Backbone as JSON, one array per atom type, in Angstrom:
{
  "sequence": "XXXXXXXXXXXXXXXXXXXXXXXXXXXXXXXXXXXXXXXXXXXXXXXXXXXXXXXXXXXXXXXXXXXXXXXXXXXX",
  "N": [[-31.85, 7.71, -28.65], [-29.54, 5.94, -26.6], [-26.38, 4.85, -26.03], [-25.12, 2.51, -23.69], [-22.34, 1.24, -21.58], [-21.78, -1.79, -19.92], [-21.93, -4.63, -18.0], [-22.47, -8.48, -17.65], [-23.36, -10.14, -15.26], [-23.96, -12.68, -14.82], [-26.54, -12.89, -14.1], [-28.18, -10.3, -14.87], [-28.07, -7.65, -16.98], [-25.5, -5.25, -16.24], [-25.21, -1.54, -15.91], [-22.04, 0.42, -16.28], [-22.16, 2.77, -15.39], [-24.0, 5.33, -13.69], [-27.47, 5.58, -14.89], [-29.97, 6.99, -16.34], [-33.07, 5.55, -16.63], [-36.44, 4.18, -17.44], [-38.2, 1.83, -15.43], [-38.86, -1.24, -16.85], [-38.43, -0.56, -19.11], [-37.98, -0.66, -22.79], [-35.1, -2.17, -24.42], [-32.09, -2.52, -26.32], [-29.54, -4.83, -26.76], [-26.05, -5.34, -27.55], [-23.94, -7.71, -27.43], [-20.4, -7.24, -27.16], [-17.11, -8.36, -28.54], [-15.06, -8.53, -26.63], [-12.87, -8.31, -24.14], [-13.72, -9.57, -20.47], [-15.13, -7.53, -18.26], [-13.45, -6.21, -15.29], [-15.04, -5.93, -12.6], [-13.82, -5.47, -9.76], [-11.79, -3.91, -9.81], [-10.16, -0.86, -9.59], [-9.55, 1.91, -11.77], [-7.05, 2.79, -11.09], [-6.33, 0.45, -9.55], [-5.97, -1.11, -11.69], [-3.3, -0.65, -13.07], [-1.75, -1.37, -11.16], [1.46, -3.47, -10.95], [2.35, -2.95, -13.45], [4.36, -1.22, -13.71], [7.55, -1.52, -13.76], [10.35, -2.67, -11.14], [12.68, -0.67, -11.25], [11.39, 1.48, -12.12], [9.46, 2.4, -10.11], [11.41, 2.7, -7.93], [12.29, 5.12, -9.39], [10.03, 6.59, -9.26], [9.54, 6.68, -6.43], [11.69, 7.76, -5.58], [11.7, 10.43, -6.73], [9.24, 11.53, -5.54], [9.91, 11.88, -3.16], [11.37, 14.01, -3.38], [9.59, 16.25, -3.88], [7.65, 18.84, -2.29], [4.85, 19.53, -0.09], [2.74, 22.16, -0.52], [1.16, 24.81, 0.97], [-1.76, 26.44, -0.43], [-2.87, 28.79, 0.19], [-0.44, 30.21, 1.39], [0.66, 30.64, -0.75], [0.03, 32.53, -2.01], [1.22, 34.74, -0.96]],
  "CA": [[-31.45, 6.59, -28.06], [-28.45, 5.96, -26.0], [-25.74, 3.59, -25.74], [-24.49, 2.31, -22.11], [-21.5, 0.49, -21.46], [-22.32, -2.54, -18.82], [-21.4, -5.83, -17.98], [-23.02, -9.45, -17.24], [-23.22, -10.78, -13.81], [-24.44, -13.75, -14.74], [-28.37, -13.07, -14.17], [-28.34, -9.38, -15.21], [-26.53, -6.49, -17.31], [-25.05, -3.74, -14.8], [-24.52, -0.39, -16.47], [-20.96, 0.6, -15.6], [-22.04, 4.16, -14.87], [-25.58, 5.58, -13.27], [-28.3, 5.95, -16.05], [-32.06, 6.94, -16.11], [-33.9, 4.89, -17.48], [-37.86, 3.57, -16.89], [-38.71, 0.51, -15.45], [-39.53, -2.33, -17.97], [-38.03, 0.31, -20.69], [-37.42, -1.74, -23.86], [-33.43, -1.65, -24.83], [-31.75, -3.5, -27.31], [-27.91, -5.26, -26.21], [-25.34, -5.85, -28.17], [-22.47, -8.12, -26.89], [-18.9, -7.15, -27.69], [-16.31, -9.22, -28.63], [-14.14, -8.04, -25.26], [-12.14, -9.14, -22.57], [-14.6, -9.26, -19.66], [-14.87, -6.03, -17.49], [-13.39, -6.8, -13.81], [-15.63, -4.86, -11.87], [-13.47, -5.31, -8.58], [-10.26, -3.16, -9.89], [-10.71, 0.8, -10.35], [-8.51, 2.28, -13.25], [-5.81, 2.8, -10.82], [-5.46, -0.77, -9.21], [-5.51, -1.81, -13.16], [-2.22, -0.43, -13.23], [-0.94, -2.01, -10.23], [1.89, -4.41, -11.65], [2.52, -2.68, -14.61], [5.57, -0.93, -13.34], [9.03, -2.26, -13.11], [11.07, -2.39, -9.93], [13.19, 0.42, -11.69], [10.23, 2.71, -12.34], [9.07, 2.26, -8.75], [12.23, 3.38, -7.62], [12.42, 6.37, -9.74], [9.0, 7.31, -8.65], [9.83, 6.94, -5.04], [12.82, 9.17, -5.56], [11.03, 11.8, -7.08], [8.33, 12.05, -4.36], [10.9, 12.5, -1.96], [12.09, 15.91, -3.81], [8.47, 16.89, -3.68], [6.91, 19.01, -1.06], [3.06, 19.93, -0.12], [2.47, 23.54, -0.83], [-0.14, 25.65, 1.21], [-2.45, 27.37, -1.12], [-2.92, 30.23, 0.88], [0.57, 30.73, 1.59], [1.54, 30.68, -2.08], [0.04, 33.9, -3.06], [1.62, 35.93, 0.27]],
  "C": [[-29.96, 6.65, -27.75], [-27.52, 4.57, -25.62], [-24.8, 3.85, -24.35], [-23.72, 1.21, -22.41], [-21.82, -0.48, -20.31], [-21.79, -4.09, -19.13], [-22.44, -7.33, -17.65], [-22.76, -9.78, -16.19], [-23.52, -11.95, -13.75], [-26.03, -13.96, -14.44], [-28.82, -11.52, -15.09], [-27.6, -8.54, -16.33], [-26.65, -5.52, -16.46], [-24.22, -3.04, -15.65], [-23.27, -0.33, -15.63], [-20.97, 2.12, -15.11], [-23.53, 4.48, -14.6], [-26.24, 5.83, -14.74], [-29.28, 6.11, -15.9], [-32.46, 6.38, -17.0], [-35.17, 4.26, -16.58], [-37.77, 2.33, -16.36], [-39.01, -0.29, -16.47], [-39.37, -1.19, -19.17], [-37.46, -0.67, -21.85], [-35.71, -1.33, -24.23], [-33.08, -2.6, -25.75], [-29.94, -3.62, -26.86], [-27.41, -6.14, -27.14], [-23.92, -6.67, -27.33], [-21.32, -8.1, -27.75], [-18.03, -8.27, -27.44], [-15.08, -8.75, -27.89], [-13.84, -8.75, -24.63], [-13.46, -8.79, -21.9], [-14.44, -8.31, -18.78], [-14.52, -6.87, -15.87], [-13.56, -5.52, -13.16], [-15.06, -4.71, -10.53], [-12.45, -4.47, -8.79], [-11.03, -1.92, -10.16], [-9.45, 1.09, -11.4], [-7.39, 2.17, -12.56], [-5.26, 1.55, -10.32], [-5.23, -1.56, -10.81], [-4.21, -1.75, -13.5], [-1.39, -1.14, -12.39], [-0.21, -3.42, -11.29], [2.45, -3.93, -12.91], [3.94, -1.91, -14.88], [6.64, -1.81, -12.85], [9.71, -1.75, -11.73], [11.83, -0.89, -9.96], [12.18, 1.71, -11.67], [9.94, 3.02, -10.96], [10.07, 3.05, -7.92], [12.55, 4.66, -7.9], [11.04, 7.64, -9.32], [8.85, 7.44, -7.09], [10.79, 8.11, -4.77], [12.24, 10.68, -5.83], [10.0, 12.27, -6.45], [8.98, 12.33, -3.35], [11.58, 13.74, -2.17], [10.61, 16.64, -3.75], [8.12, 17.61, -2.42], [5.5, 19.57, -1.2], [3.71, 21.47, -0.03], [1.26, 24.23, -0.17], [-0.63, 26.48, 0.39], [-2.26, 28.6, -0.73], [-1.96, 30.93, 1.05], [1.46, 31.16, 0.39], [1.39, 31.85, -2.7], [0.59, 35.1, -2.06], [2.78, 36.66, -0.45]]
}
C-alpha cells in the first residue's frame, strides 16, 4: 500500500507527482481537511508577495555584491 498526495479537479483525483499504478487498480481515497491545492503556482511562486519592500531591497543589494565564479577557474 502506498500513500499518494492528489487534488480533485472537479472530475478526477490528480496525483501531485508521477505514480506507477495499473489501469483500473482499486484505491482508497481519503479527503483531507486542508486548504485546496493551487496547482498553477510553483513552490517558488507561492513565496511571491511574502517579502516586504525592505526584504526585497536587502536581497537586491546582496545580489549586487555577488559575482559569478567559473568552476574551471576556481581550482587553478
